[in-house]
N, C-alpha and C positions, 0 to 999 in steps of 0.2 A: 083189332086185327092189325092196325099199324104197329102197335107195340109188339105184337107177335112176330111180325115180319122183321123188325129191328132186332129183337131178342134172338131169333133163330137163324136168320139169314145174314144179318149184319153184325152179329156177335156183340150186341149191346144189351146187357142184362138189366141194368138199373136205370129205368126211365121214369120212375114214379114222380120224382121231384124235378125232372129236367125241363128246361125252357127250350122249346124247339122252334126253329124258324126255317121255313122252306122257301127257296128262291128257284124260280124257273127261268131258264135261259140267261142266267147271270153269267156274263162273259162267254155266252154261247153254250154253257154247260146245261145239259138236259134238266137235271135236278141237283140242286145243292142243298144239303140238309145241314143246318148248324145246330149243334147241341151247346147252348151258350154257357151253361153252368160248368160242364165238364171240358169245355173248350175243345170241341172236336168238330171237324168238317168232313162231310161225306160227299164226294163227287160221284154221282150216279150217271153213267152213260147208258142210255137206253137204246137197244137195237131190236129190230124184228128180223128182216131178211138181208140186211146189208152188213158190211164188215167195218170194224173199227180201224181207223187209219192213224194210229199213234195220237189220237185226240186226247186220251186220258192223260198221257204224259205231258202234253202241251198245256192242258187245263191246270194240272197240278203245278207246273212251273209258273203259270200266270197267277195262281192263288198265293204262291210263296212270295210273290212280289207285292201282293195286295196288302196295304197297311191295315185294313179292317179284319183280314182273315189270317194273315201269315203266322200269327201267334198260336193258332189252333193246331192240334194234331190232325193233319190232313190224311184221310183215307180215301181209297178209290174203289169203285164198285162197277164191274162190268155186268150189265143186266140184259140178257138177250132171250127173247121168247121164241125166236126162230130156230131152225136147225143149225147145229154147230158143226162147222167145217174146221179144217186144220188151222186157218187164220184165227178163228175164235179161241182155239186152245193156246195160241201163242201170245195172246193179249196180255200185256203187263198190267196187272191190277191186284190190289190187296185181296179183294173178294170177287168171286164170280158166281153169278146166280143164273141158272137156266130155267126153262119153263117148268120142268118136273119139280124142281125145288120150290118154285114160287107157288104152283098149284097145290103142292102138298100142304102149304099153309092156308091157302084160300079155301080149300075143301072143307075145313072145319067150320066155315061160316056160311056154307050153302043153305039155301031155303030161308034166308033172313032178309035178303035184299034182291029184287028182281034184276037190277042192273048187274050186280055181282054174279048172279046166276047165269045171265046171258053171256057174260065175259068168260066164265068158266066153261060153259057149253061150247062156245066158239073155239076155245083152245082144245077141247076134247075132239072136235071135228078136225082141227089142224093136225093133231097128233095122229088120228086115224089116217088122214091123207098122207102124212109122212111115211107111215108104216107101209102103205101101198106103194109109194114111190121108191122105197128102199129096195123093192124087188126088181132085179134086172133080168130075171129069167123070162122067157117067152113061151107061151103055150102054143100048141099046134093050131089052135083056133085063132089066136092073135096073128100068127105067122101067115095064115091064109086070108084073113079078113081085114087086117089093119095095114095101113101104109107105114113106112118106117118111121116117119116123124110122129106117129101116134104112140109109139112104144116108149116105155119109161126111159130106156137107155138113151133115146134120141133127144128127149125134151127136158128131162129132169136132171138137174144138177145133183140132187140127192142120190138118185139111182147111179149116176156115173161115179160119184164120190164113194159110195158103198162098194161098187165094183172094184175101183182102184185100191181102196183101202183093204179089200180082201187079199190083194196081191202084196201090197206094201203097207202092212198094218201100223208101223211105227214111224212112217216117213211123212214129210211135209207134202201135202197134195194141194195143188192150186186149182181153183174153179173160177170160171169167168164166162163172158159172152163174147162171141166173135163180132166183127163189124156188121155182119148180116143179122145179128140178134140170136143166133143159135148158141146153145150152151156147149162148153167144152170142159174137160178136166185133164190135168197133166201132172206129171211127176218127172223131175229132172234127173238125168242119169250122169251126164258130164257137164259141168258148169264152167263157163268162161275159159275154155281151152283155146290155145293158139295154133292156127294152122301155118305151116311154113310157106315162105314166099317162093313157091315153085315156078312161078311165071315171071320172076324178076320185075315185079311191079313197084318195088321199093316203098311198099306201104308199111307204116309203123305197126307194132304189135297190137295197139289198141284198135286198129282197123282190120285186124285178122283174128278177131275173137268169135268163138261160136259156142253154142249150147246144144246138147242132145237130150231129148226128153221123150217119154211115153205120152201119148195123147189119145183121149177118147173124143171122137167128134163124129159128125155125119155129113154126108154129101149125096147129091142126087145119083141115082143108078146103083151106088154102092150101099147106101144106107149107113147105119152106125158101124164104126170100125175103131180098132185100136192100132195105133201106128207109132213108129219111132221117127221123130222129126229132127232135122238138122237146121238149126236157126243161126244165122249170122248176125251178131250184134251190130247195130248201125245207128247213125243219127240221120236226121232229115237232110236229104241232098247228098248223102255219101255215095261214092262210086262203088259199084259191086265188084269186089276182087275176083279176078278170073281164077285165082288159086283155090277158091272155095270148091270148085268142081273136083280138083285132085283130092282134097280131103274127103269130100262126099264119096267119091269112088272107093277110096281106101276103107272108109267105114262100112260101106255097103258090102264090099268084099269080105270084110271081117265078119259081118252078120251072116252072110251066106255060108261062110266056113263054119261058124258056130252051129248053124242049123244042120249042115251036112254031117259034121263030126259027131253030133248028138242024135242023129237019125230022127230029127224033128220033122213032122209033117204038118204043114199049115196051109190053109186056104188063102193064098196070098193074091194081092192085086199087084201087077207089075209096076214098079216104081223107077222113074228115071230122073236125072238131074234137069231141072228147069231153072231158068235164070230169074228166080225170085228168092226172097230172103229166107223162105222156110220150106224146102223141098222134103218129101217123105223118103226115108231110107227103107222102111218096111211098112206095109199096110195089110191088115187082116180084117176082113169083114166079120162082124160079130154074130149075126143072126143064127147061123147054124151051130154056133158054140153055146148059145143060151137056151137051147131047147131041152137040155137035160143036164143033170149034175155031172154025169160022166164026161160029156163033151166039154163042159166048162172046166172040169178038173184037168183035162188034157191040155187045154189052152193055158191055164194058170201055170202048169208045170213047165210048159215051153217058154212062157214069158219069163219066169224066174231064172231058167237056165241062160237065156239070151241076155237078160239084164246083168247077171253075175259075171258072165264071160266078157261082155262088152266093156265093163268097167276096168278090166285088167289091162 
């Protein structure tokens, strides 16, 4: 089975006479596989539900300085058995292995070892659960019987990601957790823009930088929603520029004009400028748009129009 994995997933076909050494946590690397005769080294970074944070590149740079290993042809492998988000697709690695690829190999060895069988059955359950979480639609029964935080779109990063990816299929979508622990998903529209010094505060440009993004999140009374947020870049202890409000008002008026000019009808929550770093420019509760494909399509069409026009 190990040879099968190397032959099919790691592209090593000739292992019959190879001398293999496996190191765990060598220089913090999850698994380092050394093929001594062919002088190859495989860095295998193993993830389940977390993201790789440039670790593979750092590990390779460390090995290239290692007198015992630097003479080897060093290859990198990103091995993740959890759900793949945008971050995973951007990982720089020679080879990428997902759960489907891996289980495709293991499946040939089922019913030969109870531990292996348990392992495969576990991931079959994980796959089924993921398929359930991908669904962001809400049935009439759920709408009447469940609280908003029990709905997939409120608690599942997978559901939010699938929703956002439906609108922006080829773009980088960020997923994370807020300070309170809730999941959110966002997609940047305008990045690192500069607002003018309209209040004569004499602040340099690096203190007048903002980003605008779509965000799926949840809050009490409103439930799950999609919003456009206005975030002012800042460091700890920075003074909040008063000119932010002028840029906020300008953007909000632009969004309103886009909606009016295109005869868009949305169930909006009133947004105002508040003196914090990330006020909402637009907020649309989701529950009534997720009860049917028709309502959902209306929302997607509106979001795409607003997104396209706001970038101009």
